[in-house]
Kinemage of the C-alpha trace (Angstrom):
@kinemage 1
@onewidth
@group {chain A} dominant
@subgroup {mainchain}
@vectorlist {calphas} color= white
{ca unk a 1} P -29.287 25.002 -74.506
{ca unk a 2} L -28.812 26.099 -70.898
{ca unk a 3} L -32.329 27.501 -70.933
{ca unk a 4} L -33.719 24.205 -72.200
{ca unk a 5} L -31.943 22.293 -69.427
{ca unk a 6} L -33.246 24.722 -66.826
{ca unk a 7} L -36.766 24.421 -68.202
{ca unk a 8} L -36.540 20.612 -68.172
{ca unk a 9} L -35.245 20.616 -64.582
{ca unk a 10} L -38.015 22.947 -63.424
{ca unk a 11} L -40.578 20.770 -65.172
{ca unk a 12} L -39.203 17.699 -63.428
{ca unk a 13} L -39.403 19.393 -60.045
{ca unk a 14} L -42.966 20.499 -60.756
{ca unk a 15} L -43.860 16.904 -61.580
{ca unk a 16} L -42.379 15.660 -58.301
{ca unk a 17} L -44.278 18.303 -56.351
{ca unk a 18} L -47.525 17.326 -58.102
{ca unk a 19} L -47.009 13.625 -57.381
{ca unk a 20} L -46.270 14.276 -53.702
{ca unk a 21} L -49.384 16.447 -53.407
{ca unk a 22} L -51.485 13.627 -54.875
{ca unk a 23} L -50.466 11.017 -52.264
{ca unk a 24} L -53.764 10.328 -50.473
{ca unk a 25} L -54.175 10.363 -46.722
{ca unk a 26} L -53.318 6.960 -45.251
{ca unk a 27} L -50.974 6.093 -48.138
{ca unk a 28} L -47.240 6.436 -48.757
{ca unk a 29} L -44.824 6.595 -51.691
{ca unk a 30} L -41.092 5.962 -51.765
{ca unk a 31} L -38.548 8.394 -53.169
{ca unk a 32} L -37.961 6.002 -56.056
{ca unk a 33} L -41.649 5.734 -56.862
{ca unk a 34} L -41.903 9.520 -57.110
{ca unk a 35} L -38.897 9.732 -59.454
{ca unk a 36} L -37.285 6.393 -60.390
{ca unk a 37} L -34.378 8.053 -62.182
{ca unk a 38} L -33.490 10.568 -59.482
{ca unk a 39} L -34.861 9.615 -56.050
{ca unk a 40} L -32.369 11.935 -54.326
{ca unk a 41} L -33.918 14.846 -56.181
{ca unk a 42} L -37.177 14.092 -54.380
{ca unk a 43} L -35.379 14.571 -51.081
{ca unk a 44} L -33.916 17.868 -52.235
{ca unk a 45} L -37.337 19.046 -53.382
{ca unk a 46} L -38.856 18.230 -49.992
{ca unk a 47} L -35.993 20.008 -48.206
{ca unk a 48} L -36.196 23.200 -50.246
{ca unk a 49} L -39.768 23.661 -51.459
{ca unk a 50} L -42.053 26.318 -50.012
{ca unk a 51} L -45.115 24.329 -51.118
{ca unk a 52} L -47.399 22.936 -48.397
{ca unk a 53} L -46.926 19.226 -49.147
{ca unk a 54} L -47.793 16.013 -47.263
{ca unk a 55} L -44.072 15.365 -46.742
{ca unk a 56} L -44.723 12.714 -44.093
{ca unk a 57} L -46.073 10.337 -46.765
{ca unk a 58} L -42.684 10.039 -48.495
{ca unk a 59} L -40.503 7.220 -47.168
{ca unk a 60} L -37.502 5.085 -48.120
{ca unk a 61} L -37.732 1.973 -50.321
{ca unk a 62} L -37.333 -0.372 -47.333
{ca unk a 63} L -40.226 1.241 -45.455
{ca unk a 64} L -37.984 3.143 -43.049
{ca unk a 65} L -38.963 6.680 -42.070
{ca unk a 66} L -36.372 9.381 -42.813
{ca unk a 67} L -37.754 12.082 -40.494
{ca unk a 68} L -38.044 10.035 -37.319
{ca unk a 69} L -40.658 10.032 -34.595
{ca unk a 70} L -42.576 13.118 -35.772
{ca unk a 71} L -43.136 11.529 -39.187
{ca unk a 72} L -44.044 8.186 -37.619
{ca unk a 73} L -46.681 9.832 -35.404
{ca unk a 74} L -48.219 11.649 -38.376
{ca unk a 75} L -48.379 8.420 -40.396
{ca unk a 76} L -49.926 6.492 -37.504
{ca unk a 77} L -52.474 9.283 -37.138
{ca unk a 78} L -53.471 8.716 -40.769
{ca unk a 79} L -53.831 4.965 -40.220
{ca unk a 80} L -50.724 3.934 -42.167
{ca unk a 81} L -49.878 0.329 -41.168
{ca unk a 82} L -46.538 -0.139 -39.421
{ca unk a 83} L -44.254 -3.005 -38.498
{ca unk a 84} L -42.142 -1.681 -35.675
{ca unk a 85} L -40.460 1.523 -36.854
{ca unk a 86} L -41.062 0.833 -40.553
{ca unk a 87} L -44.099 1.234 -42.762
{ca unk a 88} L -45.671 -2.081 -43.750
{ca unk a 89} L -45.364 -1.379 -47.466
{ca unk a 90} L -47.405 -4.371 -48.643
{ca unk a 91} L -50.441 -3.166 -46.722
{ca unk a 92} L -49.792 0.546 -47.123
{ca unk a 93} L -49.850 0.230 -50.914
{ca unk a 94} L -53.317 -1.290 -50.917
{ca unk a 95} L -55.951 1.023 -52.304
{ca unk a 96} L -57.828 1.203 -49.000
{ca unk a 97} L -58.599 4.268 -46.842
{ca unk a 98} L -57.475 4.860 -43.285
{ca unk a 99} L -60.815 3.749 -41.775
{ca unk a 100} L -60.607 0.340 -43.439
{ca unk a 101} L -56.910 -0.005 -42.631
{ca unk a 102} L -57.666 0.766 -38.977
{ca unk a 103} L -60.271 -2.014 -38.855
{ca unk a 104} L -57.934 -4.554 -40.472
{ca unk a 105} L -55.128 -3.607 -38.097
{ca unk a 106} L -57.409 -3.890 -35.045
{ca unk a 107} L -58.800 -7.228 -36.255
{ca unk a 108} L -55.321 -8.636 -36.777
{ca unk a 109} L -54.364 -7.544 -33.250
{ca unk a 110} L -57.653 -8.972 -31.895
{ca unk a 111} L -58.285 -5.692 -30.100
{ca unk a 112} L -62.010 -5.742 -29.367
{ca unk a 113} L -62.387 -2.085 -28.359
{ca unk a 114} L -60.402 -0.901 -31.390
{ca unk a 115} L -62.507 -3.064 -33.726
{ca unk a 116} L -65.792 -1.719 -32.355
{ca unk a 117} L -64.511 1.873 -32.479
{ca unk a 118} L -64.095 1.577 -36.261
{ca unk a 119} L -67.891 1.459 -36.735
{ca unk a 120} L -70.601 4.118 -36.647
{ca unk a 121} L -73.203 3.869 -33.877
{ca unk a 122} L -75.803 2.606 -36.371
{ca unk a 123} L -73.496 0.351 -38.410
{ca unk a 124} L -74.715 -2.901 -39.937
{ca unk a 125} L -72.552 -5.995 -40.294
{ca unk a 126} L -73.438 -9.151 -42.262
{ca unk a 127} L -71.493 -12.394 -41.826
{ca unk a 128} L -72.352 -16.085 -42.272
{ca unk a 129} L -76.019 -15.412 -42.971
{ca unk a 130} L -76.618 -13.232 -39.906
{ca unk a 131} L -76.779 -9.489 -39.447
{ca unk a 132} L -75.633 -7.421 -36.464
{ca unk a 133} L -76.741 -3.803 -36.026
{ca unk a 134} L -75.107 -1.142 -33.879
{ca unk a 135} L -71.890 -1.239 -31.890
{ca unk a 136} L -73.252 -3.421 -29.081
{ca unk a 137} L -74.310 -6.186 -31.473
{ca unk a 138} L -71.071 -5.851 -33.447
{ca unk a 139} L -69.150 -6.334 -30.194
{ca unk a 140} L -71.136 -9.534 -29.578
{ca unk a 141} L -70.313 -10.690 -33.115
{ca unk a 142} L -66.624 -10.013 -32.597
{ca unk a 143} L -66.477 -11.701 -29.182
{ca unk a 144} L -68.487 -14.676 -30.486
{ca unk a 145} L -68.493 -16.071 -34.038
{ca unk a 146} L -65.773 -13.768 -35.390
{ca unk a 147} L -63.121 -14.993 -32.953
{ca unk a 148} L -64.193 -18.497 -31.969
{ca unk a 149} L -61.306 -19.899 -34.052
{ca unk a 150} L -57.655 -18.913 -34.026
{ca unk a 151} L -56.503 -17.682 -37.430
{ca unk a 152} L -54.125 -15.350 -39.196
{ca unk a 153} L -55.258 -12.614 -41.572
{ca unk a 154} L -53.582 -11.869 -44.894
{ca unk a 155} L -54.892 -8.915 -46.895
{ca unk a 156} L -54.337 -9.838 -50.539
{ca unk a 157} L -55.683 -6.764 -52.263
{ca unk a 158} L -58.127 -3.910 -52.100
{ca unk a 159} L -59.911 -1.406 -54.266
{ca unk a 160} L -62.368 1.441 -54.258
{ca unk a 161} L -65.624 0.486 -55.961
{ca unk a 162} L -67.679 3.653 -55.343
{ca unk a 163} L -67.199 7.035 -53.698
{ca unk a 164} L -67.768 5.577 -50.230
{ca unk a 165} L -67.327 1.836 -50.849
{ca unk a 166} L -64.260 -0.382 -50.766
{ca unk a 167} L -63.554 -4.083 -51.109
{ca unk a 168} L -60.675 -5.882 -49.383
{ca unk a 169} L -59.674 -9.414 -50.430
{ca unk a 170} L -58.705 -11.325 -47.294
{ca unk a 171} L -57.345 -14.827 -46.694
{ca unk a 172} L -57.905 -16.429 -43.280
{ca unk a 173} L -55.714 -19.366 -42.301
{ca unk a 174} L -56.180 -21.226 -39.031
{ca unk a 175} L -57.739 -23.972 -36.973
{ca unk a 176} L -61.192 -24.137 -38.525
{ca unk a 177} L -62.833 -26.498 -41.034
{ca unk a 178} L -60.980 -26.240 -44.328
{ca unk a 179} L -58.108 -24.348 -42.646
{ca unk a 180} L -58.045 -21.643 -45.348
{ca unk a 181} L -60.783 -19.408 -46.710
{ca unk a 182} L -60.716 -16.459 -49.093
{ca unk a 183} L -63.250 -13.746 -48.311
{ca unk a 184} L -64.271 -10.331 -49.582
{ca unk a 185} L -64.875 -7.649 -47.005
{ca unk a 186} L -67.205 -5.040 -48.499
{ca unk a 187} L -67.010 -1.762 -46.589
{ca unk a 188} L -69.211 1.306 -46.736
{ca unk a 189} L -67.784 4.371 -44.989
{ca unk a 190} L -69.369 7.451 -43.483
{ca unk a 191} L -67.234 10.199 -41.954
{ca unk a 192} L -64.204 7.860 -42.032
{ca unk a 193} L -66.031 5.191 -39.984
{ca unk a 194} L -67.567 1.929 -41.200
{ca unk a 195} L -71.336 2.217 -41.616
{ca unk a 196} L -71.721 -1.208 -43.248
{ca unk a 197} L -69.575 -4.320 -43.605
{ca unk a 198} L -70.530 -7.450 -45.509
{ca unk a 199} L -68.233 -10.469 -45.266
{ca unk a 200} L -68.691 -13.173 -47.873
{ca unk a 201} L -66.665 -15.423 -50.224
């Protein structure tokens, strides 16, 4: 019986290790998500394992970061969205890569340079029936039609649709005709940067 319990415990630990290893770059999981019945065991596994695991992607249920500034810096480097010192769990759980998350974060902050830096030099962007090519034209798009109205951005979902393509469902609310619009942002990535973006209902 003791051997069975030991085997079961070792199997459980192996499962936790496997689930931690599978957390993709730019994403996070809570202790409870990794083992709902024994979240503290996840912490013990991280503290004692000799496996090379992405430990920084494991956080508390409220989005707080157990390992402090070092962990926060690693998560920011992967493009994990933050609200102050906590991970923005709603956005972090979206199935979107770091390059897309970086664009959405820069757009929400209305940071022109950060928005433009998310694109490749030869990127193509389509919006409202027009197309902009290259970073210079994309900057003109952002400084012109993209920001002529004040609005808030709510990311309502996201998914991978091909090896290099992702779709984010976005709601804009603000001072423009209709006041609210739901859009799909269709991203194509190359080397973690956006090579194409199509914005349409």
